ChimeraX commands (.cxc) that place a marker at each C-alpha (Angstrom):
marker #1 position 115.97,76.61,114.56 radius 0.5
marker #1 position 115.09,79.74,112.59 radius 0.5
marker #1 position 112.24,81.20,114.65 radius 0.5
marker #1 position 113.60,83.88,117.00 radius 0.5
marker #1 position 111.38,85.41,119.69 radius 0.5
marker #1 position 111.95,88.34,122.02 radius 0.5
marker #1 position 109.65,90.31,124.31 radius 0.5
marker #1 position 109.66,94.02,125.12 radius 0.5
marker #1 position 106.97,95.63,127.26 radius 0.5
marker #1 position 104.03,93.63,125.97 radius 0.5
marker #1 position 105.27,93.47,122.38 radius 0.5
marker #1 position 106.45,90.09,121.11 radius 0.5
marker #1 position 108.76,90.12,118.11 radius 0.5
marker #1 position 109.03,86.98,115.99 radius 0.5
marker #1 position 111.74,86.84,113.33 radius 0.5
marker #1 position 111.90,84.06,110.74 radius 0.5
marker #1 position 115.67,83.85,110.71 radius 0.5
marker #1 position 117.14,81.69,107.97 radius 0.5
marker #1 position 118.18,84.25,105.35 radius 0.5
marker #1 position 120.40,81.72,103.59 radius 0.5
marker #1 position 117.20,79.96,102.45 radius 0.5
marker #1 position 115.07,83.09,102.31 radius 0.5
marker #1 position 113.44,82.12,105.60 radius 0.5
marker #1 position 111.71,79.05,104.20 radius 0.5
marker #1 position 110.46,76.96,107.11 radius 0.5
marker #1 position 111.08,73.27,107.69 radius 0.5
marker #1 position 108.23,71.17,109.12 radius 0.5
marker #1 position 109.92,71.35,112.53 radius 0.5
marker #1 position 110.08,75.14,112.27 radius 0.5
marker #1 position 106.39,75.32,111.41 radius 0.5
marker #1 position 105.79,73.34,114.59 radius 0.5
marker #1 position 108.02,75.72,116.53 radius 0.5
marker #1 position 106.18,78.74,115.13 radius 0.5
marker #1 position 102.86,77.18,116.11 radius 0.5
marker #1 position 104.13,76.41,119.60 radius 0.5
marker #1 position 105.34,79.99,120.07 radius 0.5
marker #1 position 102.00,81.39,118.91 radius 0.5
marker #1 position 100.16,79.06,121.27 radius 0.5
marker #1 position 102.41,80.19,124.12 radius 0.5
marker #1 position 101.70,83.83,123.29 radius 0.5
marker #1 position 97.96,83.17,123.21 radius 0.5
marker #1 position 98.18,81.84,126.77 radius 0.5
marker #1 position 100.29,84.72,128.10 radius 0.5
marker #1 position 98.20,87.74,129.17 radius 0.5
marker #1 position 101.24,90.01,129.39 radius 0.5
marker #1 position 101.89,89.47,125.65 radius 0.5
marker #1 position 99.73,92.22,124.17 radius 0.5
marker #1 position 100.69,92.33,120.46 radius 0.5
marker #1 position 102.94,90.50,118.01 radius 0.5
marker #1 position 105.24,91.72,115.22 radius 0.5
marker #1 position 106.29,89.07,112.68 radius 0.5
marker #1 position 108.96,89.63,110.05 radius 0.5
marker #1 position 111.76,87.91,108.17 radius 0.5
marker #1 position 115.52,88.30,108.44 radius 0.5
marker #1 position 117.51,89.61,105.51 radius 0.5
marker #1 position 115.85,90.52,102.21 radius 0.5
marker #1 position 112.96,88.02,102.23 radius 0.5
marker #1 position 109.89,87.61,104.40 radius 0.5
marker #1 position 109.42,83.86,103.85 radius 0.5
marker #1 position 109.91,81.68,100.78 radius 0.5
marker #1 position 107.41,79.10,102.02 radius 0.5
marker #1 position 108.06,75.55,103.13 radius 0.5
marker #1 position 111.45,73.84,103.06 radius 0.5
marker #1 position 109.97,70.46,102.24 radius 0.5
marker #1 position 113.37,68.95,101.47 radius 0.5
marker #1 position 113.77,68.76,105.26 radius 0.5
marker #1 position 110.66,66.59,105.70 radius 0.5
marker #1 position 111.00,63.11,107.15 radius 0.5
marker #1 position 111.57,60.83,104.12 radius 0.5
marker #1 position 108.84,58.31,104.93 radius 0.5
marker #1 position 106.31,60.84,106.24 radius 0.5
marker #1 position 103.03,60.88,104.32 radius 0.5
marker #1 position 101.76,64.08,102.77 radius 0.5
marker #1 position 98.74,64.06,105.09 radius 0.5
marker #1 position 100.96,63.71,108.15 radius 0.5
marker #1 position 103.25,66.49,106.92 radius 0.5
marker #1 position 100.33,68.81,106.21 radius 0.5
marker #1 position 98.91,68.00,109.62 radius 0.5
marker #1 position 102.06,69.40,111.22 radius 0.5
marker #1 position 101.92,72.56,109.09 radius 0.5
marker #1 position 98.20,72.99,109.70 radius 0.5
marker #1 position 98.67,73.13,113.46 radius 0.5
marker #1 position 100.77,76.26,113.00 radius 0.5
marker #1 position 98.09,77.74,110.73 radius 0.5
marker #1 position 95.45,77.06,113.39 radius 0.5
marker #1 position 97.61,78.66,116.08 radius 0.5
marker #1 position 97.97,81.81,113.97 radius 0.5
marker #1 position 94.26,81.91,113.13 radius 0.5
marker #1 position 93.25,81.46,116.78 radius 0.5
marker #1 position 95.72,83.98,118.20 radius 0.5
marker #1 position 93.65,86.41,120.30 radius 0.5
marker #1 position 96.26,89.18,120.29 radius 0.5
marker #1 position 96.67,91.48,117.28 radius 0.5
marker #1 position 99.55,90.47,115.02 radius 0.5
marker #1 position 101.32,92.67,112.47 radius 0.5
marker #1 position 103.32,91.23,109.57 radius 0.5
marker #1 position 106.23,93.37,108.36 radius 0.5
marker #1 position 106.75,91.95,104.87 radius 0.5
marker #1 position 110.27,92.98,103.95 radius 0.5
marker #1 position 110.65,91.09,100.68 radius 0.5
marker #1 position 109.27,88.07,98.84 radius 0.5
marker #1 position 106.40,86.25,100.56 radius 0.5
marker #1 position 105.97,83.11,98.49 radius 0.5
marker #1 position 103.78,80.05,98.96 radius 0.5
marker #1 position 103.23,79.42,102.64 radius 0.5
marker #1 position 105.12,82.66,103.30 radius 0.5
marker #1 position 102.30,84.58,101.64 radius 0.5
marker #1 position 99.82,82.42,103.53 radius 0.5
marker #1 position 101.46,83.38,106.84 radius 0.5
marker #1 position 101.17,87.07,105.93 radius 0.5
marker #1 position 97.50,86.60,104.98 radius 0.5
marker #1 position 96.87,85.06,108.40 radius 0.5
marker #1 position 98.13,88.15,110.22 radius 0.5
marker #1 position 95.75,90.92,111.22 radius 0.5
marker #1 position 97.59,93.80,109.55 radius 0.5
marker #1 position 100.23,93.61,106.82 radius 0.5
marker #1 position 102.75,96.43,106.43 radius 0.5
marker #1 position 104.81,95.85,103.29 radius 0.5
marker #1 position 108.03,97.31,101.96 radius 0.5
marker #1 position 107.71,98.80,98.50 radius 0.5
marker #1 position 110.08,96.04,97.38 radius 0.5
marker #1 position 107.86,93.23,98.72 radius 0.5
marker #1 position 106.26,90.66,96.44 radius 0.5
marker #1 position 103.47,88.20,97.17 radius 0.5
marker #1 position 102.99,84.94,95.30 radius 0.5
marker #1 position 100.71,81.92,95.54 radius 0.5
marker #1 position 103.37,79.92,93.76 radius 0.5
marker #1 position 101.86,76.50,94.54 radius 0.5
marker #1 position 100.43,75.58,91.11 radius 0.5
marker #1 position 103.77,76.34,89.46 radius 0.5
marker #1 position 105.20,73.58,91.64 radius 0.5
marker #1 position 102.33,71.23,90.86 radius 0.5
marker #1 position 100.87,71.79,94.34 radius 0.5
marker #1 position 97.78,73.37,95.88 radius 0.5
marker #1 position 97.51,76.25,98.38 radius 0.5
marker #1 position 98.23,75.49,102.02 radius 0.5
marker #1 position 98.41,77.12,105.45 radius 0.5
marker #1 position 94.80,78.23,105.02 radius 0.5
marker #1 position 95.37,80.53,102.07 radius 0.5
marker #1 position 92.52,79.00,100.02 radius 0.5
marker #1 position 90.19,80.12,102.84 radius 0.5
marker #1 position 91.86,83.44,103.62 radius 0.5
marker #1 position 92.60,84.81,100.17 radius 0.5
marker #1 position 89.03,84.91,98.72 radius 0.5
marker #1 position 87.85,86.65,101.90 radius 0.5
marker #1 position 90.52,89.30,101.50 radius 0.5
marker #1 position 90.62,89.94,97.74 radius 0.5
marker #1 position 87.39,88.35,96.46 radius 0.5
marker #1 position 86.87,85.19,94.40 radius 0.5
marker #1 position 87.96,86.50,91.01 radius 0.5
marker #1 position 91.23,88.01,92.19 radius 0.5
marker #1 position 91.92,84.98,94.37 radius 0.5
marker #1 position 91.47,82.61,91.44 radius 0.5
marker #1 position 93.75,84.70,89.27 radius 0.5
marker #1 position 96.48,84.71,91.91 radius 0.5
marker #1 position 96.16,81.01,92.73 radius 0.5
marker #1 position 95.61,79.54,89.26 radius 0.5
marker #1 position 98.35,81.55,87.53 radius 0.5
marker #1 position 100.83,81.50,90.40 radius 0.5
marker #1 position 102.02,84.92,89.25 radius 0.5
marker #1 position 103.55,87.31,91.81 radius 0.5
marker #1 position 102.13,90.71,92.64 radius 0.5
marker #1 position 104.13,93.69,93.83 radius 0.5
marker #1 position 103.51,95.83,96.86 radius 0.5
marker #1 position 101.39,98.43,95.06 radius 0.5
marker #1 position 98.98,95.82,93.70 radius 0.5
marker #1 position 98.94,94.04,97.05 radius 0.5
marker #1 position 97.83,97.33,98.62 radius 0.5
marker #1 position 95.12,97.80,95.99 radius 0.5
marker #1 position 93.85,94.24,96.51 radius 0.5
marker #1 position 93.75,94.59,100.30 radius 0.5
marker #1 position 96.53,92.07,100.94 radius 0.5
marker #1 position 98.60,94.86,102.51 radius 0.5
marker #1 position 97.18,97.64,104.67 radius 0.5
marker #1 position 100.19,99.92,104.21 radius 0.5
marker #1 position 103.20,100.15,101.89 radius 0.5
marker #1 position 106.29,102.09,102.92 radius 0.5
marker #1 position 109.82,102.51,101.54 radius 0.5
marker #1 position 111.93,99.49,102.40 radius 0.5
marker #1 position 114.25,101.54,104.61 radius 0.5
marker #1 position 111.27,102.65,106.71 radius 0.5
marker #1 position 109.52,99.29,107.04 radius 0.5
marker #1 position 110.76,98.13,110.41 radius 0.5
marker #1 position 110.19,101.51,112.04 radius 0.5
marker #1 position 106.67,101.79,110.62 radius 0.5
marker #1 position 105.69,98.24,111.57 radius 0.5
marker #1 position 107.27,98.57,115.01 radius 0.5
marker #1 position 105.37,101.81,115.64 radius 0.5
marker #1 position 102.07,100.19,114.69 radius 0.5
marker #1 position 102.74,97.07,116.76 radius 0.5
marker #1 position 103.76,99.21,119.74 radius 0.5
marker #1 position 100.53,101.19,119.46 radius 0.5
marker #1 position 98.61,97.91,119.55 radius 0.5
marker #1 position 100.64,96.64,122.51 radius 0.5
marker #1 position 99.82,99.82,124.44 radius 0.5
marker #1 position 96.11,99.53,123.65 radius 0.5
marker #1 position 93.27,98.02,125.72 radius 0.5
marker #1 position 93.75,94.25,125.35 radius 0.5
marker #1 position 90.24,93.21,126.39 radius 0.5
marker #1 position 88.59,95.48,123.83 radius 0.5
marker #1 position 91.14,94.58,121.14 radius 0.5
marker #1 position 90.66,90.85,121.56 radius 0.5
marker #1 position 86.88,91.14,121.60 radius 0.5
marker #1 position 86.92,93.38,118.53 radius 0.5
marker #1 position 89.24,90.99,116.68 radius 0.5
marker #1 position 86.94,88.09,117.52 radius 0.5
marker #1 position 83.95,90.04,116.21 radius 0.5
marker #1 position 85.67,90.88,112.94 radius 0.5
marker #1 position 86.81,87.29,112.43 radius 0.5
marker #1 position 83.29,85.98,113.12 radius 0.5
marker #1 position 81.66,88.41,110.72 radius 0.5
marker #1 position 82.51,86.34,107.64 radius 0.5
marker #1 position 80.32,83.47,108.84 radius 0.5
marker #1 position 77.78,85.15,111.13 radius 0.5
marker #1 position 74.44,86.43,109.93 radius 0.5
marker #1 position 73.63,90.08,110.64 radius 0.5
marker #1 position 71.43,89.31,113.64 radius 0.5
marker #1 position 74.04,86.93,115.03 radius 0.5
marker #1 position 76.66,89.64,114.66 radius 0.5
marker #1 position 74.49,92.17,116.49 radius 0.5
marker #1 position 74.10,89.73,119.37 radius 0.5
marker #1 position 77.85,89.08,119.42 radius 0.5
marker #1 position 78.51,92.83,119.50 radius 0.5
marker #1 position 76.11,93.24,122.43 radius 0.5
marker #1 position 77.81,90.42,124.33 radius 0.5
marker #1 position 81.22,91.92,123.64 radius 0.5
marker #1 position 80.06,95.36,124.73 radius 0.5
marker #1 position 78.82,93.95,128.03 radius 0.5
marker #1 position 82.22,92.39,128.73 radius 0.5
marker #1 position 84.27,95.38,127.60 radius 0.5
marker #1 position 82.18,97.99,129.43 radius 0.5
marker #1 position 82.68,96.15,132.72 radius 0.5
marker #1 position 86.47,96.34,132.45 radius 0.5
marker #1 position 88.69,98.76,134.35 radius 0.5
marker #1 position 90.17,99.79,131.01 radius 0.5
marker #1 position 86.96,101.67,130.13 radius 0.5
marker #1 position 87.17,103.73,133.32 radius 0.5
marker #1 position 90.85,104.38,132.61 radius 0.5
marker #1 position 90.06,105.54,129.07 radius 0.5
marker #1 position 87.54,108.11,130.33 radius 0.5
marker #1 position 89.82,109.24,133.17 radius 0.5
marker #1 position 92.75,109.68,130.79 radius 0.5
marker #1 position 90.57,111.63,128.34 radius 0.5
marker #1 position 89.39,113.96,131.10 radius 0.5
marker #1 position 92.93,114.46,132.39 radius 0.5
marker #1 position 94.32,114.93,128.86 radius 0.5
marker #1 position 96.93,112.21,129.37 radius 0.5
marker #1 position 97.70,108.92,127.60 radius 0.5
marker #1 position 95.74,106.00,129.05 radius 0.5
marker #1 position 97.56,103.19,130.85 radius 0.5
marker #1 position 95.54,100.10,130.03 radius 0.5
marker #1 position 96.04,97.06,132.26 radius 0.5
marker #1 position 93.83,94.50,130.58 radius 0.5
marker #1 position 91.38,94.04,133.41 radius 0.5
marker link #1:1,2 radius 0.2
marker link #1:2,3 radius 0.2
marker link #1:3,4 radius 0.2
marker link #1:4,5 radius 0.2
marker link #1:5,6 radius 0.2
marker link #1:6,7 radius 0.2
marker link #1:7,8 radius 0.2
marker link #1:8,9 radius 0.2
marker link #1:9,10 radius 0.2
marker link #1:10,11 radius 0.2
marker link #1:11,12 radius 0.2
marker link #1:12,13 radius 0.2
marker link #1:13,14 radius 0.2
marker link #1:14,15 radius 0.2
marker link #1:15,16 radius 0.2
marker link #1:16,17 radius 0.2
marker link #1:17,18 radius 0.2
marker link #1:18,19 radius 0.2
marker link #1:19,20 radius 0.2
marker link #1:20,21 radius 0.2
marker link #1:21,22 radius 0.2
marker link #1:22,23 radius 0.2
marker link #1:23,24 radius 0.2
marker link #1:24,25 radius 0.2
marker link #1:25,26 radius 0.2
marker link #1:26,27 radius 0.2
marker link #1:27,28 radius 0.2
marker link #1:28,29 radius 0.2
marker link #1:29,30 radius 0.2
marker link #1:30,31 radius 0.2
marker link #1:31,32 radius 0.2
marker link #1:32,33 radius 0.2
marker link #1:33,34 radius 0.2
marker link #1:34,35 radius 0.2
marker link #1:35,36 radius 0.2
marker link #1:36,37 radius 0.2
marker link #1:37,38 radius 0.2
marker link #1:38,39 radius 0.2
marker link #1:39,40 radius 0.2
marker link #1:40,41 radius 0.2
marker link #1:41,42 radius 0.2
marker link #1:42,43 radius 0.2
marker link #1:43,44 radius 0.2
marker link #1:44,45 radius 0.2
marker link #1:45,46 radius 0.2
marker link #1:46,47 radius 0.2
marker link #1:47,48 radius 0.2
marker link #1:48,49 radius 0.2
marker link #1:49,50 radius 0.2
marker link #1:50,51 radius 0.2
marker link #1:51,52 radius 0.2
marker link #1:52,53 radius 0.2
marker link #1:53,54 radius 0.2
marker link #1:54,55 radius 0.2
marker link #1:55,56 radius 0.2
marker link #1:56,57 radius 0.2
marker link #1:57,58 radius 0.2
marker link #1:58,59 radius 0.2
marker link #1:59,60 radius 0.2
marker link #1:60,61 radius 0.2
marker link #1:61,62 radius 0.2
marker link #1:62,63 radius 0.2
marker link #1:63,64 radius 0.2
marker link #1:64,65 radius 0.2
marker link #1:65,66 radius 0.2
marker link #1:66,67 radius 0.2
marker link #1:67,68 radius 0.2
marker link #1:68,69 radius 0.2
marker link #1:69,70 radius 0.2
marker link #1:70,71 radius 0.2
marker link #1:71,72 radius 0.2
marker link #1:72,73 radius 0.2
marker link #1:73,74 radius 0.2
marker link #1:74,75 radius 0.2
marker link #1:75,76 radius 0.2
marker link #1:76,77 radius 0.2
marker link #1:77,78 radius 0.2
marker link #1:78,79 radius 0.2
marker link #1:79,80 radius 0.2
marker link #1:80,81 radius 0.2
marker link #1:81,82 radius 0.2
marker link #1:82,83 radius 0.2
marker link #1:83,84 radius 0.2
marker link #1:84,85 radius 0.2
marker link #1:85,86 radius 0.2
marker link #1:86,87 radius 0.2
marker link #1:87,88 radius 0.2
marker link #1:88,89 radius 0.2
marker link #1:89,90 radius 0.2
marker link #1:90,91 radius 0.2
marker link #1:91,92 radius 0.2
marker link #1:92,93 radius 0.2
marker link #1:93,94 radius 0.2
marker link #1:94,95 radius 0.2
marker link #1:95,96 radius 0.2
marker link #1:96,97 radius 0.2
marker link #1:97,98 radius 0.2
marker link #1:98,99 radius 0.2
marker link #1:99,100 radius 0.2
marker link #1:100,101 radius 0.2
marker link #1:101,102 radius 0.2
marker link #1:102,103 radius 0.2
marker link #1:103,104 radius 0.2
marker link #1:104,105 radius 0.2
marker link #1:105,106 radius 0.2
marker link #1:106,107 radius 0.2
marker link #1:107,108 radius 0.2
marker link #1:108,109 radius 0.2
marker link #1:109,110 radius 0.2
marker link #1:110,111 radius 0.2
marker link #1:111,112 radius 0.2
marker link #1:112,113 radius 0.2
marker link #1:113,114 radius 0.2
marker link #1:114,115 radius 0.2
marker link #1:115,116 radius 0.2
marker link #1:116,117 radius 0.2
marker link #1:117,118 radius 0.2
marker link #1:118,119 radius 0.2
marker link #1:119,120 radius 0.2
marker link #1:120,121 radius 0.2
marker link #1:121,122 radius 0.2
marker link #1:122,123 radius 0.2
marker link #1:123,124 radius 0.2
marker link #1:124,125 radius 0.2
marker link #1:125,126 radius 0.2
marker link #1:126,127 radius 0.2
marker link #1:127,128 radius 0.2
marker link #1:128,129 radius 0.2
marker link #1:129,130 radius 0.2
marker link #1:130,131 radius 0.2
marker link #1:131,132 radius 0.2
marker link #1:132,133 radius 0.2
marker link #1:133,134 radius 0.2
marker link #1:134,135 radius 0.2
marker link #1:135,136 radius 0.2
marker link #1:136,137 radius 0.2
marker link #1:137,138 radius 0.2
marker link #1:138,139 radius 0.2
marker link #1:139,140 radius 0.2
marker link #1:140,141 radius 0.2
marker link #1:141,142 radius 0.2
marker link #1:142,143 radius 0.2
marker link #1:143,144 radius 0.2
marker link #1:144,145 radius 0.2
marker link #1:145,146 radius 0.2
marker link #1:146,147 radius 0.2
marker link #1:147,148 radius 0.2
marker link #1:148,149 radius 0.2
marker link #1:149,150 radius 0.2
marker link #1:150,151 radius 0.2
marker link #1:151,152 radius 0.2
marker link #1:152,153 radius 0.2
marker link #1:153,154 radius 0.2
marker link #1:154,155 radius 0.2
marker link #1:155,156 radius 0.2
marker link #1:156,157 radius 0.2
marker link #1:157,158 radius 0.2
marker link #1:158,159 radius 0.2
marker link #1:159,160 radius 0.2
marker link #1:160,161 radius 0.2
marker link #1:161,162 radius 0.2
marker link #1:162,163 radius 0.2
marker link #1:163,164 radius 0.2
marker link #1:164,165 radius 0.2
marker link #1:165,166 radius 0.2
marker link #1:166,167 radius 0.2
marker link #1:167,168 radius 0.2
marker link #1:168,169 radius 0.2
marker link #1:169,170 radius 0.2
marker link #1:170,171 radius 0.2
marker link #1:171,172 radius 0.2
marker link #1:172,173 radius 0.2
marker link #1:173,174 radius 0.2
marker link #1:174,175 radius 0.2
marker link #1:175,176 radius 0.2
marker link #1:176,177 radius 0.2
marker link #1:177,178 radius 0.2
marker link #1:178,179 radius 0.2
marker link #1:179,180 radius 0.2
marker link #1:180,181 radius 0.2
marker link #1:181,182 radius 0.2
marker link #1:182,183 radius 0.2
marker link #1:183,184 radius 0.2
marker link #1:184,185 radius 0.2
marker link #1:185,186 radius 0.2
marker link #1:186,187 radius 0.2
marker link #1:187,188 radius 0.2
marker link #1:188,189 radius 0.2
marker link #1:189,190 radius 0.2
marker link #1:190,191 radius 0.2
marker link #1:191,192 radius 0.2
marker link #1:192,193 radius 0.2
marker link #1:193,194 radius 0.2
marker link #1:194,195 radius 0.2
marker link #1:195,196 radius 0.2
marker link #1:196,197 radius 0.2
marker link #1:197,198 radius 0.2
marker link #1:198,199 radius 0.2
marker link #1:199,200 radius 0.2
marker link #1:200,201 radius 0.2
marker link #1:201,202 radius 0.2
marker link #1:202,203 radius 0.2
marker link #1:203,204 radius 0.2
marker link #1:204,205 radius 0.2
marker link #1:205,206 radius 0.2
marker link #1:206,207 radius 0.2
marker link #1:207,208 radius 0.2
marker link #1:208,209 radius 0.2
marker link #1:209,210 radius 0.2
marker link #1:210,211 radius 0.2
marker link #1:211,212 radius 0.2
marker link #1:212,213 radius 0.2
marker link #1:213,214 radius 0.2
marker link #1:214,215 radius 0.2
marker link #1:215,216 radius 0.2
marker link #1:216,217 radius 0.2
marker link #1:217,218 radius 0.2
marker link #1:218,219 radius 0.2
marker link #1:219,220 radius 0.2
marker link #1:220,221 radius 0.2
marker link #1:221,222 radius 0.2
marker link #1:222,223 radius 0.2
marker link #1:223,224 radius 0.2
marker link #1:224,225 radius 0.2
marker link #1:225,226 radius 0.2
marker link #1:226,227 radius 0.2
marker link #1:227,228 radius 0.2
marker link #1:228,229 radius 0.2
marker link #1:229,230 radius 0.2
marker link #1:230,231 radius 0.2
marker link #1:231,232 radius 0.2
marker link #1:232,233 radius 0.2
marker link #1:233,234 radius 0.2
marker link #1:234,235 radius 0.2
marker link #1:235,236 radius 0.2
marker link #1:236,237 radius 0.2
marker link #1:237,238 radius 0.2
marker link #1:238,239 radius 0.2
marker link #1:239,240 radius 0.2
marker link #1:240,241 radius 0.2
marker link #1:241,242 radius 0.2
marker link #1:242,243 radius 0.2
marker link #1:243,244 radius 0.2
marker link #1:244,245 radius 0.2
marker link #1:245,246 radius 0.2
marker link #1:246,247 radius 0.2
marker link #1:247,248 radius 0.2
marker link #1:248,249 radius 0.2
marker link #1:249,250 radius 0.2
marker link #1:250,251 radius 0.2
marker link #1:251,252 radius 0.2
marker link #1:252,253 radius 0.2
marker link #1:253,254 radius 0.2
view
């Protein structure tokens, strides 16, 4: 299997590790990715996630040649969709370090992450229509919310790739760095998130995700509810104590 996972002090690193096929995922590997994300979601000591690809590519999409020969398209997509749901529902912050081409479902995976840090050599492509297919892994829902309808339609209907600079301008990437600096930059960001206050981070992420469907009044009520939960946590007291003592806070997530 090509999904490698290791843990280090609250930071979970996931590496899509099949460089010989540019980290394209088989249906079984999509299931494995979804299972790992579900496991992380249920593990309080896992505080943040860093997702990247091995070699020179992030992910070339789906390796559909490995699908079960008699499996229907709906059944196959059902397996892939479970991984998309696991990523979308992940309460912890997740950073994508896009080290090269992110094509098809590979771009969709990056879109599903909270923050994308891209190498200046990275490319992003909704290649589906060029293969006679339609977007998957939730990208038809995610992309318009990130780049707007017009840009999303251009990217999807032409299937043309965009480079890192345009991805940054469109909001697909939050940061672009030289390729040689990518892993260090993404690791630093992910480590900062892992050291942060997990209760506040998860509540804030939930608020931001809900904002695309909530009305303004609903969002105000959700913010108030989140504030009530966060303010009752020990992490708030620790933040004030650390500020007064001029030391880094040690958040415990309680």
